[in-house]
VMD Tcl script that builds the backbone (N, CA, C; Angstrom):
set m [mol new atoms 393]
animate dup $m
set s [atomselect $m all]
$s set {name element resname resid chain x y z} {
  {N N MET 1 A 22.748 13.054 -3.645}
  {CA C MET 1 A 22.618 11.631 -3.481}
  {C C MET 1 A 21.394 11.367 -2.625}
  {N N TYR 2 A 20.646 10.340 -2.946}
  {CA C TYR 2 A 19.467 9.977 -2.188}
  {C C TYR 2 A 19.697 8.648 -1.479}
  {N N VAL 3 A 19.258 8.588 -0.249}
  {CA C VAL 3 A 19.389 7.358 0.532}
  {C C VAL 3 A 18.047 7.024 1.144}
  {N N LEU 4 A 17.828 5.763 1.424}
  {CA C LEU 4 A 16.604 5.358 2.100}
  {C C LEU 4 A 16.789 5.526 3.594}
  {N N ALA 5 A 15.841 6.161 4.242}
  {CA C ALA 5 A 15.903 6.363 5.683}
  {C C ALA 5 A 14.619 5.855 6.301}
  {N N ASN 6 A 14.703 5.295 7.487}
  {CA C ASN 6 A 13.502 4.809 8.156}
  {C C ASN 6 A 12.550 5.954 8.415}
  {N N LYS 7 A 11.288 5.680 8.265}
  {CA C LYS 7 A 10.231 6.671 8.492}
  {C C LYS 7 A 9.363 6.166 9.628}
  {N N GLY 8 A 9.349 6.890 10.734}
  {CA C GLY 8 A 8.500 6.500 11.857}
  {C C GLY 8 A 7.048 6.737 11.534}
  {N N GLY 9 A 6.153 6.017 12.213}
  {CA C GLY 9 A 4.755 6.186 11.904}
  {C C GLY 9 A 3.846 6.141 13.108}
  {N N LYS 10 A 4.242 5.473 14.173}
  {CA C LYS 10 A 3.365 5.333 15.321}
  {C C LYS 10 A 3.248 6.645 16.074}
  {N N GLY 11 A 2.005 6.988 16.377}
  {CA C GLY 11 A 1.762 8.200 17.135}
  {C C GLY 11 A 1.779 9.464 16.294}
  {N N MET 12 A 2.000 9.326 15.004}
  {CA C MET 12 A 2.041 10.494 14.139}
  {C C MET 12 A 0.712 10.616 13.405}
  {N N ASP 13 A 0.304 11.871 13.128}
  {CA C ASP 13 A -0.876 12.066 12.302}
  {C C ASP 13 A -0.550 11.622 10.886}
  {N N LYS 14 A -1.479 10.925 10.278}
  {CA C LYS 14 A -1.260 10.466 8.920}
  {C C LYS 14 A -1.497 11.596 7.933}
  {N N GLU 15 A -0.654 11.633 6.920}
  {CA C GLU 15 A -0.858 12.554 5.820}
  {C C GLU 15 A -1.879 11.935 4.866}
  {N N THR 16 A -2.408 12.750 3.992}
  {CA C THR 16 A -3.368 12.271 3.011}
  {C C THR 16 A -2.657 11.976 1.697}
  {N N ALA 17 A -3.093 10.927 1.039}
  {CA C ALA 17 A -2.492 10.552 -0.238}
  {C C ALA 17 A -3.573 10.103 -1.211}
  {N N LEU 18 A -3.376 10.487 -2.453}
  {CA C LEU 18 A -4.230 10.039 -3.541}
  {C C LEU 18 A -3.438 9.015 -4.344}
  {N N LEU 19 A -3.990 7.833 -4.509}
  {CA C LEU 19 A -3.389 6.778 -5.310}
  {C C LEU 19 A -4.081 6.780 -6.668}
  {N N VAL 20 A -3.330 7.102 -7.716}
  {CA C VAL 20 A -3.858 7.140 -9.077}
  {C C VAL 20 A -3.468 5.823 -9.749}
  {N N VAL 21 A -4.469 5.035 -10.138}
  {CA C VAL 21 A -4.251 3.660 -10.579}
  {C C VAL 21 A -4.601 3.486 -12.054}
  {N N HIS 22 A -3.675 2.911 -12.805}
  {CA C HIS 22 A -3.961 2.521 -14.183}
  {C C HIS 22 A -4.873 1.288 -14.124}
  {N N PRO 23 A -5.871 1.193 -15.004}
  {CA C PRO 23 A -6.812 0.070 -14.931}
  {C C PRO 23 A -6.149 -1.319 -14.960}
  {N N LYS 24 A -5.054 -1.459 -15.689}
  {CA C LYS 24 A -4.392 -2.765 -15.766}
  {C C LYS 24 A -3.653 -3.119 -14.476}
  {N N ALA 25 A -3.475 -2.150 -13.588}
  {CA C ALA 25 A -2.801 -2.396 -12.308}
  {C C ALA 25 A -3.790 -2.465 -11.147}
  {N N GLU 26 A -5.073 -2.330 -11.437}
  {CA C GLU 26 A -6.087 -2.279 -10.388}
  {C C GLU 26 A -6.117 -3.547 -9.534}
  {N N HIS 27 A -5.759 -4.682 -10.079}
  {CA C HIS 27 A -5.807 -5.927 -9.308}
  {C C HIS 27 A -4.818 -5.947 -8.148}
  {N N TYR 28 A -3.843 -5.037 -8.137}
  {CA C TYR 28 A -2.903 -4.943 -7.017}
  {C C TYR 28 A -3.468 -4.156 -5.831}
  {N N VAL 29 A -4.488 -3.353 -6.064}
  {CA C VAL 29 A -5.000 -2.426 -5.045}
  {C C VAL 29 A -5.378 -3.119 -3.732}
  {N N PRO 30 A -6.114 -4.232 -3.729}
  {CA C PRO 30 A -6.478 -4.846 -2.442}
  {C C PRO 30 A -5.280 -5.235 -1.569}
  {N N ASP 31 A -4.169 -5.609 -2.191}
  {CA C ASP 31 A -2.981 -5.971 -1.426}
  {C C ASP 31 A -2.132 -4.763 -1.042}
  {N N ILE 32 A -2.196 -3.716 -1.842}
  {CA C ILE 32 A -1.372 -2.528 -1.609}
  {C C ILE 32 A -1.996 -1.587 -0.588}
  {N N LEU 33 A -3.318 -1.430 -0.612}
  {CA C LEU 33 A -3.970 -0.465 0.286}
  {C C LEU 33 A -3.626 -0.655 1.763}
  {N N PRO 34 A -3.706 -1.866 2.317}
  {CA C PRO 34 A -3.377 -2.002 3.743}
  {C C PRO 34 A -1.942 -1.581 4.072}
  {N N ILE 35 A -1.040 -1.808 3.141}
  {CA C ILE 35 A 0.357 -1.405 3.358}
  {C C ILE 35 A 0.464 0.108 3.375}
  {N N LEU 36 A -0.111 0.760 2.383}
  {CA C LEU 36 A -0.038 2.225 2.309}
  {C C LEU 36 A -0.799 2.887 3.449}
  {N N GLU 37 A -1.884 2.262 3.904}
  {CA C GLU 37 A -2.690 2.848 4.977}
  {C C GLU 37 A -1.988 2.803 6.331}
  {N N GLU 38 A -0.879 2.094 6.431}
  {CA C GLU 38 A -0.072 2.165 7.651}
  {C C GLU 38 A 0.543 3.548 7.813}
  {N N ARG 39 A 0.700 4.263 6.712}
  {CA C ARG 39 A 1.341 5.580 6.742}
  {C C ARG 39 A 0.419 6.725 6.347}
  {N N TRP 40 A -0.480 6.492 5.391}
  {CA C TRP 40 A -1.313 7.559 4.854}
  {C C TRP 40 A -2.795 7.231 4.960}
  {N N GLU 41 A -3.601 8.276 4.947}
  {CA C GLU 41 A -5.031 8.154 4.687}
  {C C GLU 41 A -5.144 8.123 3.170}
  {N N ILE 42 A -5.528 6.986 2.616}
  {CA C ILE 42 A -5.487 6.762 1.166}
  {C C ILE 42 A -6.873 6.831 0.542}
  {N N THR 43 A -6.931 7.530 -0.566}
  {CA C THR 43 A -8.072 7.466 -1.470}
  {C C THR 43 A -7.497 7.023 -2.803}
  {N N TYR 44 A -8.172 6.111 -3.481}
  {CA C TYR 44 A -7.647 5.738 -4.791}
  {C C TYR 44 A -8.683 5.958 -5.874}
  {N N ARG 45 A -8.165 6.267 -7.049}
  {CA C ARG 45 A -8.993 6.471 -8.235}
  {C C ARG 45 A -8.368 5.694 -9.388}
  {N N VAL 46 A -9.179 4.940 -10.088}
  {CA C VAL 46 A -8.733 4.220 -11.271}
  {C C VAL 46 A -9.031 5.100 -12.475}
  {N N THR 47 A -8.017 5.325 -13.291}
  {CA C THR 47 A -8.223 6.175 -14.464}
  {C C THR 47 A -9.091 5.452 -15.487}
  {N N ALA 48 A -9.928 6.226 -16.164}
  {CA C ALA 48 A -10.850 5.659 -17.145}
  {C C ALA 48 A -10.462 6.033 -18.574}
  {N N TYR 49 A -9.583 7.014 -18.728}
  {CA C TYR 49 A -9.191 7.453 -20.069}
  {C C TYR 49 A -7.824 8.123 -19.992}
  {N N ALA 50 A -7.161 8.175 -21.139}
  {CA C ALA 50 A -5.845 8.805 -21.224}
  {C C ALA 50 A -5.943 10.270 -20.808}
  {N N GLY 51 A -5.035 10.693 -19.964}
  {CA C GLY 51 A -5.014 12.082 -19.500}
  {C C GLY 51 A -5.738 12.307 -18.190}
  {N N GLN 52 A -6.503 11.341 -17.733}
  {CA C GLN 52 A -7.238 11.532 -16.485}
  {C C GLN 52 A -6.303 11.628 -15.285}
  {N N GLY 53 A -5.144 10.972 -15.351}
  {CA C GLY 53 A -4.166 11.086 -14.268}
  {C C GLY 53 A -3.710 12.518 -14.077}
  {N N ILE 54 A -3.586 13.264 -15.170}
  {CA C ILE 54 A -3.218 14.687 -15.094}
  {C C ILE 54 A -4.304 15.441 -14.336}
  {N N GLU 55 A -5.538 15.218 -14.703}
  {CA C GLU 55 A -6.660 15.914 -14.068}
  {C C GLU 55 A -6.738 15.594 -12.575}
  {N N LEU 56 A -6.602 14.318 -12.234}
  {CA C LEU 56 A -6.688 13.921 -10.828}
  {C C LEU 56 A -5.563 14.545 -10.004}
  {N N ALA 57 A -4.358 14.510 -10.539}
  {CA C ALA 57 A -3.216 15.074 -9.812}
  {C C ALA 57 A -3.329 16.591 -9.695}
  {N N GLU 58 A -3.817 17.226 -10.728}
  {CA C GLU 58 A -3.952 18.680 -10.700}
  {C C GLU 58 A -4.962 19.134 -9.641}
  {N N LYS 59 A -6.000 18.345 -9.426}
  {CA C LYS 59 A -7.034 18.696 -8.448}
  {C C LYS 59 A -6.716 18.196 -7.036}
  {N N ALA 60 A -5.681 17.387 -6.890}
  {CA C ALA 60 A -5.377 16.760 -5.601}
  {C C ALA 60 A -5.128 17.780 -4.493}
  {N N PHE 61 A -4.429 18.852 -4.800}
  {CA C PHE 61 A -4.126 19.854 -3.773}
  {C C PHE 61 A -5.415 20.490 -3.246}
  {N N GLN 62 A -6.362 20.760 -4.127}
  {CA C GLN 62 A -7.631 21.363 -3.713}
  {C C GLN 62 A -8.404 20.431 -2.788}
  {N N GLN 63 A -8.117 19.142 -2.869}
  {CA C GLN 63 A -8.801 18.155 -2.032}
  {C C GLN 63 A -7.946 17.757 -0.831}
  {N N ASP 64 A -6.933 18.563 -0.541}
  {CA C ASP 64 A -6.060 18.402 0.632}
  {C C ASP 64 A -5.161 17.177 0.613}
  {N N TYR 65 A -4.861 16.641 -0.557}
  {CA C TYR 65 A -3.886 15.554 -0.640}
  {C C TYR 65 A -2.493 16.156 -0.666}
  {N N ARG 66 A -1.609 15.618 0.148}
  {CA C ARG 66 A -0.228 16.101 0.191}
  {C C ARG 66 A 0.709 15.153 -0.542}
  {N N TRP 67 A 0.235 13.953 -0.808}
  {CA C TRP 67 A 0.968 12.952 -1.572}
  {C C TRP 67 A 0.095 12.516 -2.735}
  {N N ILE 68 A 0.727 12.268 -3.881}
  {CA C ILE 68 A 0.055 11.663 -5.021}
  {C C ILE 68 A 0.943 10.494 -5.434}
  {N N ILE 69 A 0.376 9.305 -5.430}
  {CA C ILE 69 A 1.137 8.102 -5.737}
  {C C ILE 69 A 0.543 7.463 -6.980}
  {N N SER 70 A 1.389 7.180 -7.944}
  {CA C SER 70 A 0.908 6.504 -9.154}
  {C C SER 70 A 1.129 5.006 -9.017}
  {N N LEU 71 A 0.184 4.228 -9.500}
  {CA C LEU 71 A 0.307 2.778 -9.602}
  {C C LEU 71 A 0.015 2.430 -11.046}
  {N N GLY 72 A 1.057 2.161 -11.775}
  {CA C GLY 72 A 0.945 1.877 -13.202}
  {C C GLY 72 A 2.343 1.896 -13.779}
  {N N GLY 73 A 2.439 2.254 -15.026}
  {CA C GLY 73 A 3.743 2.325 -15.674}
  {C C GLY 73 A 4.252 3.751 -15.752}
  {N N ASP 74 A 5.218 3.933 -16.619}
  {CA C ASP 74 A 5.821 5.252 -16.787}
  {C C ASP 74 A 4.816 6.278 -17.317}
  {N N GLY 75 A 3.846 5.842 -18.106}
  {CA C GLY 75 A 2.827 6.759 -18.614}
  {C C GLY 75 A 1.932 7.298 -17.509}
  {N N THR 76 A 1.551 6.439 -16.583}
  {CA C THR 76 A 0.731 6.876 -15.445}
  {C C THR 76 A 1.514 7.846 -14.582}
  {N N LEU 77 A 2.772 7.517 -14.307}
  {CA C LEU 77 A 3.625 8.425 -13.539}
  {C C LEU 77 A 3.783 9.749 -14.264}
  {N N ASN 78 A 3.976 9.720 -15.571}
  {CA C ASN 78 A 4.108 10.944 -16.357}
  {C C ASN 78 A 2.877 11.837 -16.201}
  {N N GLU 79 A 1.697 11.239 -16.251}
  {CA C GLU 79 A 0.472 12.015 -16.080}
  {C C GLU 79 A 0.409 12.632 -14.680}
  {N N VAL 80 A 0.730 11.866 -13.663}
  {CA C VAL 80 A 0.683 12.363 -12.286}
  {C C VAL 80 A 1.667 13.514 -12.097}
  {N N VAL 81 A 2.872 13.357 -12.585}
  {CA C VAL 81 A 3.874 14.422 -12.460}
  {C C VAL 81 A 3.412 15.680 -13.188}
  {N N ASN 82 A 2.899 15.523 -14.394}
  {CA C ASN 82 A 2.432 16.690 -15.146}
  {C C ASN 82 A 1.273 17.388 -14.457}
  {N N GLY 83 A 0.349 16.622 -13.898}
  {CA C GLY 83 A -0.761 17.233 -13.168}
  {C C GLY 83 A -0.294 17.959 -11.922}
  {N N ALA 84 A 0.656 17.377 -11.210}
  {CA C ALA 84 A 1.189 18.016 -9.999}
  {C C ALA 84 A 1.905 19.315 -10.357}
  {N N VAL 85 A 2.648 19.311 -11.442}
  {CA C VAL 85 A 3.359 20.520 -11.870}
  {C C VAL 85 A 2.359 21.591 -12.305}
  {N N GLN 86 A 1.336 21.196 -13.031}
  {CA C GLN 86 A 0.333 22.160 -13.485}
  {C C GLN 86 A -0.420 22.790 -12.323}
  {N N ALA 87 A -0.590 22.062 -11.238}
  {CA C ALA 87 A -1.301 22.585 -10.068}
  {C C ALA 87 A -0.512 23.689 -9.387}
  {N N GLN 88 A 0.796 23.674 -9.513}
  {CA C GLN 88 A 1.685 24.681 -8.925}
  {C C GLN 88 A 1.492 24.812 -7.418}
  {N N HIS 89 A 1.333 23.664 -6.748}
  {CA C HIS 89 A 1.261 23.625 -5.294}
  {C C HIS 89 A 2.190 22.519 -4.820}
  {N N PRO 90 A 2.776 22.701 -3.653}
  {CA C PRO 90 A 3.706 21.669 -3.175}
  {C C PRO 90 A 3.001 20.356 -2.839}
  {N N CYS 91 A 3.606 19.277 -3.263}
  {CA C CYS 91 A 3.138 17.939 -2.919}
  {C C CYS 91 A 4.309 16.989 -3.142}
  {N N THR 92 A 4.156 15.784 -2.688}
  {CA C THR 92 A 5.166 14.756 -2.910}
  {C C THR 92 A 4.559 13.711 -3.832}
  {N N VAL 93 A 5.301 13.347 -4.865}
  {CA C VAL 93 A 4.851 12.349 -5.817}
  {C C VAL 93 A 5.621 11.056 -5.558}
  {N N GLY 94 A 4.881 9.959 -5.458}
  {CA C GLY 94 A 5.487 8.645 -5.325}
  {C C GLY 94 A 5.021 7.767 -6.468}
  {N N THR 95 A 5.691 6.652 -6.652}
  {CA C THR 95 A 5.291 5.740 -7.719}
  {C C THR 95 A 5.414 4.298 -7.269}
  {N N LEU 96 A 4.525 3.488 -7.779}
  {CA C LEU 96 A 4.559 2.044 -7.572}
  {C C LEU 96 A 4.509 1.401 -8.946}
  {N N PRO 97 A 5.439 0.493 -9.249}
  {CA C PRO 97 A 5.466 -0.116 -10.574}
  {C C PRO 97 A 4.265 -1.044 -10.783}
  {N N GLY 98 A 3.560 -0.832 -11.869}
  {CA C GLY 98 A 2.421 -1.682 -12.183}
  {C C GLY 98 A 2.171 -1.720 -13.676}
  {N N GLY 99 A 3.173 -1.254 -14.430}
  {CA C GLY 99 A 3.036 -1.218 -15.881}
  {C C GLY 99 A 3.949 -2.223 -16.552}
  {N N THR 100 A 4.224 -1.968 -17.800}
  {CA C THR 100 A 5.028 -2.892 -18.589}
  {C C THR 100 A 6.517 -2.701 -18.352}
  {N N VAL 101 A 6.998 -1.471 -18.427}
  {CA C VAL 101 A 8.432 -1.215 -18.338}
  {C C VAL 101 A 8.839 -0.701 -16.959}
  {N N ASN 102 A 8.156 0.284 -16.426}
  {CA C ASN 102 A 8.445 0.837 -15.104}
  {C C ASN 102 A 9.890 1.334 -14.986}
  {N N GLN 103 A 10.344 2.032 -16.009}
  {CA C GLN 103 A 11.740 2.466 -16.054}
  {C C GLN 103 A 12.102 3.380 -14.887}
  {N N TRP 104 A 11.235 4.332 -14.570}
  {CA C TRP 104 A 11.566 5.272 -13.487}
  {C C TRP 104 A 11.674 4.540 -12.150}
  {N N ALA 105 A 10.748 3.666 -11.859}
  {CA C ALA 105 A 10.808 2.908 -10.605}
  {C C ALA 105 A 12.097 2.096 -10.544}
  {N N HIS 106 A 12.493 1.527 -11.666}
  {CA C HIS 106 A 13.752 0.782 -11.730}
  {C C HIS 106 A 14.933 1.712 -11.477}
  {N N GLU 107 A 14.934 2.886 -12.106}
  {CA C GLU 107 A 16.042 3.838 -11.968}
  {C C GLU 107 A 16.244 4.299 -10.532}
  {N N ILE 108 A 15.160 4.436 -9.775}
  {CA C ILE 108 A 15.312 4.915 -8.392}
  {C C ILE 108 A 15.445 3.776 -7.393}
  {N N GLY 109 A 15.497 2.543 -7.901}
  {CA C GLY 109 A 15.794 1.407 -7.052}
  {C C GLY 109 A 14.614 0.780 -6.326}
  {N N LEU 110 A 13.396 1.044 -6.774}
  {CA C LEU 110 A 12.242 0.393 -6.156}
  {C C LEU 110 A 12.184 -1.068 -6.572}
  {N N PRO 111 A 11.668 -1.929 -5.712}
  {CA C PRO 111 A 11.468 -3.323 -6.126}
  {C C PRO 111 A 10.528 -3.376 -7.332}
  {N N ALA 112 A 10.707 -4.392 -8.157}
  {CA C ALA 112 A 9.913 -4.513 -9.379}
  {C C ALA 112 A 8.461 -4.887 -9.107}
  {N N HIS 113 A 8.201 -5.584 -7.998}
  {CA C HIS 113 A 6.833 -5.988 -7.693}
  {C C HIS 113 A 6.140 -4.865 -6.915}
  {N N PRO 114 A 4.925 -4.482 -7.311}
  {CA C PRO 114 A 4.253 -3.352 -6.677}
  {C C PRO 114 A 4.000 -3.512 -5.177}
  {N N ILE 115 A 3.767 -4.721 -4.713}
  {CA C ILE 115 A 3.506 -4.905 -3.280}
  {C C ILE 115 A 4.780 -4.659 -2.476}
  {N N GLU 116 A 5.899 -5.169 -2.964}
  {CA C GLU 116 A 7.183 -4.914 -2.287}
  {C C GLU 116 A 7.548 -3.432 -2.369}
  {N N ALA 117 A 7.272 -2.819 -3.508}
  {CA C ALA 117 A 7.537 -1.387 -3.661}
  {C C ALA 117 A 6.672 -0.565 -2.705}
  {N N ALA 118 A 5.438 -1.000 -2.477}
  {CA C ALA 118 A 4.554 -0.303 -1.530}
  {C C ALA 118 A 5.134 -0.351 -0.123}
  {N N ARG 119 A 5.707 -1.493 0.243}
  {CA C ARG 119 A 6.337 -1.597 1.574}
  {C C ARG 119 A 7.496 -0.609 1.710}
  {N N VAL 120 A 8.305 -0.512 0.668}
  {CA C VAL 120 A 9.432 0.428 0.692}
  {C C VAL 120 A 8.911 1.860 0.792}
  {N N LEU 121 A 7.932 2.200 -0.025}
  {CA C LEU 121 A 7.400 3.563 -0.031}
  {C C LEU 121 A 6.760 3.919 1.306}
  {N N ALA 122 A 6.037 2.986 1.897}
  {CA C ALA 122 A 5.324 3.264 3.146}
  {C C ALA 122 A 6.247 3.348 4.358}
  {N N HIS 123 A 7.347 2.623 4.335}
  {CA C HIS 123 A 8.183 2.526 5.528}
  {C C HIS 123 A 9.520 3.227 5.422}
  {N N ARG 124 A 9.785 3.796 4.299}
  {CA C ARG 124 A 11.046 4.509 4.122}
  {C C ARG 124 A 10.778 5.797 3.371}
  {N N LEU 125 A 11.688 6.704 3.500}
  {CA C LEU 125 A 11.568 8.000 2.850}
  {C C LEU 125 A 12.890 8.315 2.194}
  {N N LEU 126 A 12.842 8.746 0.942}
  {CA C LEU 126 A 14.074 9.171 0.285}
  {C C LEU 126 A 14.463 10.539 0.822}
  {N N LYS 127 A 15.704 10.659 1.232}
  {CA C LYS 127 A 16.204 11.931 1.730}
  {C C LYS 127 A 17.440 12.325 0.947}
  {N N CYS 128 A 17.588 13.600 0.745}
  {CA C CYS 128 A 18.783 14.098 0.074}
  {C C CYS 128 A 19.917 14.139 1.080}
  {N N ARG 129 A 21.067 13.643 0.667}
  {CA C ARG 129 A 22.215 13.618 1.574}
  {C C ARG 129 A 23.398 14.260 0.856}
  {N N GLU 130 A 24.141 15.080 1.576}
  {CA C GLU 130 A 25.328 15.706 1.007}
  {C C GLU 130 A 26.358 14.633 0.687}
  {N N PRO 131 A 27.059 14.746 -0.452}
  {CA C PRO 131 A 28.073 13.739 -0.816}
  {C C PRO 131 A 29.268 13.761 0.131}
}
mol reanalyze $m
mol bondsrecalc $m
mol representation Tube
mol addrep $m
């Protein structure tokens, strides 16, 4: 079972995160970046072609990113997850809904609006809890 737990941030070193953005969700970036930067050192890349999310996520570990966050729909998240798996290095994958359906974000209980979802992602952490 997963529960939301408060994540402290003051006085802690920030982790690095790569935000992989679908072009149709790029207009959310100016509002989302300040929220995410409360917790992470963020670099973002807007994908230019299908499959680029895989490439970006696969190379993220070599560039010292410990988090990879997708901003788009289920297809963008799928690319990020596949790239992270192909890299075969530990990282944490997050998602922000910015696509048409956003089924995975809905399934895990994220708010439907990307800015609200960014607040949840930045200030809370999913933790596994024994039943």
